[in-house]
Structure formats: C-alpha cells, structure tokens
N, C-alpha and C positions, 0 to 999 in steps of 0.2 A: 116465590117465584121458582118455577120448575126448569130443569135443564132441557136444552134442545136435543132431540134424538132423531137421527136420520134413519129412515126405514130402507132396509135393502131388500130386493126382491131377486129371484133367479129367473132369467129369461133365456130363451133359445135364440141366439143371434144367427141370421143368415149371413153368410159370407159370400160375396159375388163369385161366381164361377165354381162354387163348391156345392155339392148335393146336400150334404149333412149340415145340421146346425151345430153350433157350439154353445154349451151352457155358460153364461157369465152372470156375474151380479150387476144389478142396476140400482143407483140411488138417485131419486128424482130425475129419471130418464137419462142419466149419465151412464155410459157403459164403463165398468171397471175392467180395464184391460191389463193392469199390473197391481199386484198387491204384495207387500211385504210386511208380515205381521211381526217379524223379528223374533222368531222362535228357534234360531239356530240352524236355519236352512243352509245347505251348502250351495251358494250361487256360483261356484266354479264349474260351470257345465260346458258341454261341447257347443260349438257355433250352431250346429243343426238344431240343438234344443232351442236356442234363442231364436232361430229363424222359424221353427215350426210351432213353438209354443210348449209349456210344460206346467206341471203343479195341478193344484185342486182349488176350485174357486171359493172354498171354505177356509183356506190357508193361504200359503205362498203360491202365487200364480203369475204367469205371464202368457198373454194370448198368442204371441208370435209375431215376428216382423213380417212374414209372408201375409198373414191375415190382416194386419194393420195396412200394409200395402194395398191389398185388394179393396179393403173397406174405404180408403181415403182416395183411391183413384177414381171412384164413381160418385162420391158425395162429399160435400165440405162438412168438416167437423171442427168443433172447438175442443181445445185440450185443457183440462183442469187437473192440477196437481195438489193434493193435500198431503202434508207431512206433519207428524207429530215429533216435536222435539224430545229427545230422550232424557235430556237433564232436567227438564222442569215440566214436561207434559203438555206444553203449549202447542197449539195447532196454527200452522201457516199454510196459505195457499196462493197459487198463482194461476191465472187463466189466460190462455193464448186464444185470440179471436179466430184463428185458422191454423190448422196443422195438417201436414201431409207426409207420408212416408214413401220414399222413392222406391223404384223397382230394384230388387235385389241384384240381378245380374247386370243390370245397366246403370244403376244409381247407388249401389251398395246400401240400400235401405236408408238413404239420407233423410234426416229429419228437417223439414221446412216449416218454420213458424212465422207468424206475423201477428202483431198486436199484442199487448200484454198489460194486465192489471193484476194487483194483489199485493200482499205483504210478505211474500217469500222472496228470496233472492233469485235472480235471473241467471241461473247457472246453465241453462240451456242455450244461451245466446251463442252466436258464432263469432267469436273474437276476430276472425279474418276480415269481418265487415265493420269492425269498430276502430 
C-alpha cells in the first residue's frame, strides 16, 4: 500500500474589486489562504499585515482579512482546516459548511461559521452562543 499524497498547484486568484490577481496554492480546488510551516516565523506582526496579507505561498503565508472579506461577500465558501499535531505527527481536520468574513470597518472582520464535521476540536466556535 502506498501513502496518499495531495498535489498542490499554484493559481492566480482573482479578488473582487481588485485588478491584480494574487498567487495562492490550491489543493483539490481548495484555496490555501493560511499556511504555517513551523519554521520559526515571527507571527507578531502589525495589524495592517494581518489585514493586508503577508508571507510567501511556499512558506508561511496569510492571504489577508480584507481579501477574505472581499471573497466571501460575493460567493459562499466552505472552510477546511487541517492541522498536524507536533507531538506525534498525526493529522486532524475540520470542515465548516459555510464561512464568511465580515467587513473590517463595520464588522471588525468577524468570522461567521455554520455547520461542522471532522475529527479536530471546534476551537473556532463562538462561546457566547453556547
């Protein structure tokens, strides 16, 4: 038996209202908008970096809250999170059937999620509603 290997490709993502495309990785048509490869990257950045995006798609990468807002306001997306446990190398995943990022000035880039399945913990839940 051989191990399963996902193939990643680089695609140019069009962001609504923006003229230039943004290069991102894609796996099975899923857009990778955040990647942390754990190589000692300093994640203590300015708020504007998190709003606008930073990094390199071949390493640590964040697409940016404003771009996520623009994407999710015009089309419905699903959110899949995959994590590798550092202690034993096991992988876990969670999928939300719908997610949306709110407007920055008006909604502080609030993350709205609905529906969930997977074997990872539900750490993105909103405890105010539980």
